[in-house]
C-alpha positions in Angstrom: -28.4 -17.7 19.8 -27.0 -20.7 21.0 -25.7 -20.7 16.6 -24.6 -17.0 16.8 -22.9 -17.4 19.8 -21.1 -21.1 18.8 -20.5 -19.9 15.3 -18.5 -17.0 17.0 -16.7 -19.2 19.0 -15.7 -20.9 16.0 -14.3 -18.4 14.4 -12.1 -16.7 17.0 -10.8 -20.5 17.4 -9.7 -20.2 13.3 -9.0 -16.9 13.4 -6.0 -17.9 16.8 -4.8 -21.0 14.3 -4.6 -18.3 11.2 -2.4 -16.0 13.5 0.0 -18.8 15.1 0.1 -19.8 11.6 2.1 -16.9 10.3 3.8 -16.7 13.1 5.4 -20.1 12.5 5.9 -19.4 9.2 8.0 -16.5 9.9 10.1 -18.1 12.3 10.9 -20.8 9.3 13.1 -17.8 8.2 14.5 -16.7 11.0 17.5 -17.1 12.6 19.2 -17.1 16.7 20.4 -14.5 16.0 17.7 -12.6 15.4 16.2 -13.4 19.2 18.3 -10.6 20.0 15.8 -8.2 18.3 12.9 -6.5 20.5 9.9 -7.1 17.6 11.2 -10.3 16.0 11.8 -12.2 19.2 7.8 -12.0 20.2 8.0 -13.8 17.4 10.3 -16.6 19.2 8.2 -16.0 22.6 5.4 -16.7 21.1 6.0 -19.5 19.2 8.7 -21.6 21.8 6.1 -22.9 23.9 5.1 -25.6 21.3 8.2 -25.9 19.0 10.6 -26.6 21.7 8.8 -29.4 23.6 7.9 -30.9 20.4 11.6 -30.7 19.1 13.3 -32.1 21.9 10.3 -35.2 22.5 11.8 -35.9 18.9 14.6 -35.7 19.4 15.4 -33.3 16.3 17.7 -31.3 16.2 16.8 -29.2 13.1 14.2 -27.3 15.0 13.7 -24.8 11.8 11.8 -27.7 11.0 9.3 -28.0 13.4 7.3 -25.5 12.7 6.4 -27.0 9.3 5.0 -30.2 11.3 3.1 -27.9 13.7 1.8 -25.9 10.8 0.2 -29.4 9.3 -1.5 -30.2 12.1 -2.6 -26.3 12.6 -4.0 -27.0 8.8 -5.3 -30.1 9.9 -7.1 -29.1 12.6 -9.0 -25.7 11.2 -9.5 -28.5 7.7 -11.9 -30.2 10.5 -13.4 -26.8 12.1 -14.1 -25.5 8.9 -15.5 -28.6 7.0 -12.7 -28.6 4.6 -9.6 -29.4 4.4 -8.8 -27.8 0.9 -10.5 -24.6 2.1 -8.4 -24.6 5.0 -5.3 -24.7 2.4 -6.8 -22.1 0.1 -7.1 -19.6 3.3 -3.5 -20.3 4.1 -2.4 -19.3 0.5 -4.1 -16.6 0.1 -2.4 -15.3 3.2 0.5 -16.3 2.1 0.4 -14.1 -1.0 -0.8 -11.2 0.6 2.4 -11.4 2.9 5.0 -12.1 0.2 3.7 -8.9 -1.7 3.7 -7.2 1.0 7.1 -8.2 1.6 8.3 -7.4 -2.3 6.7 -4.4 -1.6 8.2 -3.1 2.1 11.9 -4.3 1.1 11.4 -2.9 -2.5 11.7 0.5 -0.6 13.8 -0.4 1.6 17.7 -0.8 0.0 19.6 -1.3 3.2 18.3 -4.3 4.3 21.5 -4.2 6.7 20.2 -1.0 8.9 17.3 -2.7 9.2 16.4 -6.3 10.9 13.3 -6.9 10.1 13.6 -6.4 6.6 16.8 -8.3 6.2 14.8 -11.4 7.2 11.5 -9.9 4.4 14.5 -10.1 1.8 15.8 -13.5 3.1 11.9 -15.1 2.8 11.2 -13.3 -1.0 14.7 -14.5 -1.6 13.6 -16.8 -3.8 10.9 -15.3 -5.8 13.4 -12.5 -6.7 16.4 -15.3 -8.0 13.5 -16.4 -10.3 12.1 -13.2 -11.5 16.4 -12.2 -11.8 16.2 -15.4 -14.4 13.9 -12.5 -17.1 15.7 -9.4 -15.8 18.0 -7.8 -13.2 17.0 -4.6 -13.0 15.5 -4.3 -9.6 12.1 -2.5 -10.5 11.2 -5.4 -13.0 12.5 -8.3 -10.4 9.1 -6.6 -7.9 6.7 -6.6 -10.6 7.9 -10.3 -12.4 7.8 -11.6 -8.6 5.2 -10.4 -7.7 3.9 -11.9 -11.1 5.3 -15.3 -10.2 3.7 -15.5 -7.5 0.2 -14.9 -8.4 0.5 -17.4 -11.4 1.2 -20.2 -8.8 -2.0 -19.0 -6.3 -3.6 -19.4 -9.2 -2.5 -23.0 -10.2 -2.8 -23.7 -6.1 -6.1 -22.6 -6.3 -7.2 -25.0 -9.1 -6.0 -27.8 -8.0 -7.2 -27.1 -4.8 -10.5 -26.6 -6.8 -10.4 -29.5 -8.2 -9.3 -31.8 -5.4 -13.0 -30.3 -3.8 -15.1 -30.8 -7.2 -15.5 -27.4 -7.8 -17.8 -27.6 -11.0 -17.1 -25.7 -14.3 -14.8 -25.7 -17.2 -11.2 -25.6 -16.7 -10.7 -22.4 -18.5 -13.8 -20.9 -16.1 -12.3 -22.1 -13.1 -8.3 -20.6 -13.7 -10.5 -17.5 -14.8 -11.6 -17.5 -11.4 -8.6 -18.5 -9.6 -6.7 -15.6 -11.1 -9.1 -12.9 -10.5 -9.2 -13.1 -7.2 -5.9 -13.6 -7.0 -6.1 -10.9 -8.2 -7.8 -9.1 -5.8 -6.5 -10.6 -2.7 -3.3 -8.1 -4.0 -6.1 -5.0 -5.0 -7.4 -5.6 -1.3 -4.0 -4.6 0.4 -4.5 -1.1 -0.2 -6.0 -1.4 4.0 -2.4 -2.7 4.9 -1.4 0.7 3.9 -3.8 3.1 5.6 -3.3 0.8 8.7 1.0 1.7 8.2 0.2 5.3 7.9 -2.4 4.9 11.5 0.1 3.2 13.4 3.1 5.6 11.7 0.8 8.8 13.6 0.4 6.6 16.6 4.1 6.2 17.2 4.8 9.9 16.4 2.6 10.9 18.9 4.5 8.6 21.4 8.0 10.2 20.1 9.3 6.4 19.8 13.3 6.6 19.5 14.1 6.3 15.5 16.3 3.6 16.1 13.6 1.2 16.5 13.4 -1.1 13.9 9.7 -1.2 14.0 9.5 2.1 13.4 12.7 2.9 10.7 10.7 0.4 9.0 7.0 2.4 9.0 9.0 5.6 8.7 10.2 4.1 5.1 6.6 2.9 4.3 5.1 5.1 5.7 6.2 8.9 5.3 6.3 8.5 0.8 2.8 7.3 0.9 2.5 10.8 2.6 4.6 12.7 0.6 3.0 11.0 -1.9 -0.9 11.9 -0.9 -0.5 15.6 0.2 0.9 16.0 -3.4 -1.7 15.0 -4.7 -3.9 16.9 -2.5 -1.7 20.0 -3.5 -2.7 18.8 -6.8 -6.6 18.9 -6.2 -6.3 22.0 -4.8 -4.1 24.0 -7.3 -7.2 22.8 -10.0 -9.9 24.5 -8.0 -7.9 27.6 -7.5 -7.2 28.0 -11.6 -10.6 26.8 -12.7 -12.2 29.5 -9.6 -9.8 32.4 -10.9 -10.5 31.5 -14.4 -13.9 31.2 -14.0 -14.3 34.9 -11.8 -12.5 36.5 -14.8 -14.8 35.5 -17.6 -17.1 36.7 -15.1 -15.0 39.7 -14.1 -14.5 40.8 -17.9 -18.3 39.7 -19.1 -20.0 42.2 -16.3 -17.7 45.0 -16.0 -17.2 45.2 -19.5 -13.5 45.3 -19.3 -10.7 42.8 -18.2 -9.7 42.7 -14.7 -5.9 44.2 -14.5 -4.2 42.7 -11.5 -5.8 39.4 -9.4 -6.4 41.9 -6.5 -9.5 43.5 -9.1 -11.6 40.6 -8.2 -11.0 41.1 -4.3 -12.1 44.7 -5.0 -15.4 43.9 -7.3 -16.3 41.3 -4.0 -14.9 37.5 -6.4 -13.1 36.9 -3.7 -12.3 37.5 0.1 -8.6 37.0 -0.6 -6.8 35.9 -3.8 -6.2 31.6 -3.4 -3.1 30.9 -2.2 -0.8 28.8 -5.0 -0.5 25.3 -3.2 2.7 24.5 -4.1 4.3 27.8 -3.5 2.3 28.4 -0.7 2.0 32.3 -1.6 -0.6 33.9 -2.8 1.6 36.7 -5.1 3.3 33.7 -7.5 0.3 33.6 -10.2 1.3 33.9 -13.8 -1.2 35.8 -15.4 -1.7 36.1 -19.2 -2.5 39.4 -20.2 -4.3 40.0 -23.6 -3.7 43.4 -25.7 -6.7 42.2 -27.4 -10.7 42.9 -26.6 -12.9 39.2 -26.5 -16.0 41.2 -27.5 -16.8 44.1 -29.5 -18.8 45.5 -26.1 -15.3 45.3 -24.5 -13.7 48.4 -22.9 -10.7 47.3 -21.7 -8.1 44.7 -22.9 -6.9 42.7 -19.2 -6.0 39.4 -17.5 -7.4 36.7 -19.7 -6.0 33.6 -17.9 -4.0 31.9 -14.9 -1.4 29.7 -13.9 0.8 28.7 -11.2 3.9 30.4 -10.6 5.8 26.2 -10.1 8.5 24.9 -12.7 8.0 22.1 -11.1 7.3 18.5 -12.9 3.9 17.3 -12.0 2.6 13.8 -11.3 1.1 14.2 -14.9 4.2 14.7 -16.7 3.2 18.0 -17.0 4.8 21.2 -15.1 2.3 23.1 -12.5 2.6 26.7 -14.7 1.7 25.2 -17.8 -1.6 23.7 -16.1 
């Protein structure tokens, strides 16, 4: 019992240190002007009690550099707690990788940085990495992809160095492969962030927040495209299911009645459906495009008719083909 309690206390202490390190790192890129932003001011309020007195005692006018000193002290403290300074550094670098990749994704979706101080801060933070990527290509999307690649490579190299200090076993190739896969895994695990954003967006929408709040603008910018994409893919799944059910019903009707249906309502009248399914893309059950074949499919069929059905939407699908060709 005592061991589990002490373990819990250590975990909570490490969590607090990690959160404070992230706040201090964010402060490195903030200017005093951003104290006037309601969200970013919280970073100042959380870190001022340590940063300001320390800067005063050190008689340092470079207050921006004081967070680095505090981060170094906290990493040393965390290393003592977990029993390994390289492991503490590895955790810090992994957190930075996540933060930078998330920032690249968010700022890529919100180009008008001057409208949102949070996004402006994010662009300022990732600018050095993006500047490196621009040497290869000036295209914005390529720059973002290359920036993530650069971060993964830098993180992999840092893990190799820390691993050698820690004395990890294995060949150099094996260690490099292990570090690279771990770095990629951190990015894949960012899926939880997008789920969290959607959750926060829904919660905020219940309270009808101020649409001019920078945090609300940021969440809206991220959540709306995600929500739209999810809804579109959901509609496409429903469309595929409806098409499959109707095609099976057409075949069954033709086999049972020895004739093809003359309309989709025939399938309803024969009991194959309670009502004609709705096309999720057009939001109507009267826009289906039916294909009629004048030839008979089998010798015992007495009447030709509908042999296939398609969506009535000419829009392009996420698969790159029009819905009415599905």
